[in-house]
PyMOL commands that place a pseudoatom at each C-alpha (Angstrom):
pseudoatom trace, name=CA, resn=UNK, resi=1, chain=A, elem=C, hetatm=0, pos=[10.356, 5.569, 7.785]
pseudoatom trace, name=CA, resn=UNK, resi=2, chain=A, elem=C, hetatm=0, pos=[12.523, 3.791, 5.212]
pseudoatom trace, name=CA, resn=UNK, resi=3, chain=A, elem=C, hetatm=0, pos=[15.720, 5.258, 6.648]
pseudoatom trace, name=CA, resn=UNK, resi=4, chain=A, elem=C, hetatm=0, pos=[14.727, 4.070, 10.120]
pseudoatom trace, name=CA, resn=UNK, resi=5, chain=A, elem=C, hetatm=0, pos=[14.222, 0.510, 8.896]
pseudoatom trace, name=CA, resn=UNK, resi=6, chain=A, elem=C, hetatm=0, pos=[17.529, 0.562, 7.007]
pseudoatom trace, name=CA, resn=UNK, resi=7, chain=A, elem=C, hetatm=0, pos=[19.156, 1.778, 10.210]
pseudoatom trace, name=CA, resn=UNK, resi=8, chain=A, elem=C, hetatm=0, pos=[17.694, -1.201, 12.054]
pseudoatom trace, name=CA, resn=UNK, resi=9, chain=A, elem=C, hetatm=0, pos=[19.477, -3.556, 9.664]
pseudoatom trace, name=CA, resn=UNK, resi=10, chain=A, elem=C, hetatm=0, pos=[16.768, -4.138, 7.069]
pseudoatom trace, name=CA, resn=UNK, resi=11, chain=A, elem=C, hetatm=0, pos=[17.953, -4.358, 3.484]
pseudoatom trace, name=CA, resn=UNK, resi=12, chain=A, elem=C, hetatm=0, pos=[16.522, -2.160, 0.744]
pseudoatom trace, name=CA, resn=UNK, resi=13, chain=A, elem=C, hetatm=0, pos=[14.294, -4.895, -0.687]
pseudoatom trace, name=CA, resn=UNK, resi=14, chain=A, elem=C, hetatm=0, pos=[12.672, -5.539, 2.704]
pseudoatom trace, name=CA, resn=UNK, resi=15, chain=A, elem=C, hetatm=0, pos=[12.045, -1.825, 3.221]
pseudoatom trace, name=CA, resn=UNK, resi=16, chain=A, elem=C, hetatm=0, pos=[10.560, -1.464, -0.265]
pseudoatom trace, name=CA, resn=UNK, resi=17, chain=A, elem=C, hetatm=0, pos=[8.258, -4.443, 0.303]
pseudoatom trace, name=CA, resn=UNK, resi=18, chain=A, elem=C, hetatm=0, pos=[7.161, -3.101, 3.691]
pseudoatom trace, name=CA, resn=UNK, resi=19, chain=A, elem=C, hetatm=0, pos=[6.209, 0.221, 2.088]
pseudoatom trace, name=CA, resn=UNK, resi=20, chain=A, elem=C, hetatm=0, pos=[4.652, -1.153, -1.119]
pseudoatom trace, name=CA, resn=UNK, resi=21, chain=A, elem=C, hetatm=0, pos=[2.267, -3.681, 0.463]
pseudoatom trace, name=CA, resn=UNK, resi=22, chain=A, elem=C, hetatm=0, pos=[0.190, -1.133, 2.454]
pseudoatom trace, name=CA, resn=UNK, resi=23, chain=A, elem=C, hetatm=0, pos=[0.132, 1.193, -0.563]
pseudoatom trace, name=CA, resn=UNK, resi=24, chain=A, elem=C, hetatm=0, pos=[-1.136, -1.626, -2.783]
pseudoatom trace, name=CA, resn=UNK, resi=25, chain=A, elem=C, hetatm=0, pos=[-3.811, -2.574, -0.247]
pseudoatom trace, name=CA, resn=UNK, resi=26, chain=A, elem=C, hetatm=0, pos=[-4.954, 1.033, 0.036]
pseudoatom trace, name=CA, resn=UNK, resi=27, chain=A, elem=C, hetatm=0, pos=[-5.094, 1.405, -3.751]
pseudoatom trace, name=CA, resn=UNK, resi=28, chain=A, elem=C, hetatm=0, pos=[-7.100, -1.808, -4.052]
pseudoatom trace, name=CA, resn=UNK, resi=29, chain=A, elem=C, hetatm=0, pos=[-9.541, -0.626, -1.385]
pseudoatom trace, name=CA, resn=UNK, resi=30, chain=A, elem=C, hetatm=0, pos=[-10.033, 2.705, -3.156]
pseudoatom trace, name=CA, resn=UNK, resi=31, chain=A, elem=C, hetatm=0, pos=[-10.638, 0.979, -6.501]
pseudoatom trace, name=CA, resn=UNK, resi=32, chain=A, elem=C, hetatm=0, pos=[-13.141, -1.455, -4.982]
pseudoatom trace, name=CA, resn=UNK, resi=33, chain=A, elem=C, hetatm=0, pos=[-14.916, 1.379, -3.167]
pseudoatom trace, name=CA, resn=UNK, resi=34, chain=A, elem=C, hetatm=0, pos=[-15.079, 3.310, -6.439]
pseudoatom trace, name=CA, resn=UNK, resi=35, chain=A, elem=C, hetatm=0, pos=[-16.508, 0.329, -8.302]
pseudoatom trace, name=CA, resn=UNK, resi=36, chain=A, elem=C, hetatm=0, pos=[-19.112, -0.324, -5.602]
pseudoatom trace, name=CA, resn=UNK, resi=37, chain=A, elem=C, hetatm=0, pos=[-20.114, 3.345, -5.455]
pseudoatom trace, name=CA, resn=UNK, resi=38, chain=A, elem=C, hetatm=0, pos=[-20.434, 3.451, -9.232]
pseudoatom trace, name=CA, resn=UNK, resi=39, chain=A, elem=C, hetatm=0, pos=[-22.557, 0.282, -9.240]
pseudoatom trace, name=CA, resn=UNK, resi=40, chain=A, elem=C, hetatm=0, pos=[-24.870, 1.776, -6.607]
pseudoatom trace, name=CA, resn=UNK, resi=41, chain=A, elem=C, hetatm=0, pos=[-25.321, 4.959, -8.638]
pseudoatom trace, name=CA, resn=UNK, resi=42, chain=A, elem=C, hetatm=0, pos=[-26.729, 3.157, -11.681]
for i in range(1, 42): cmd.bond("trace and resi %d" % i, "trace and resi %d" % (i + 1))
show_as sticks, trace
zoom trace
């Protein structure tokens, strides 16, 4: 994925940002889901 974007003329910082943002959103969603599940269990 990253190599493809670099090949299309993206610079490394743009590629890194494009890969980090979805990972951060997914991590946030998992954390929120975990907190909500834990709150429901008590």
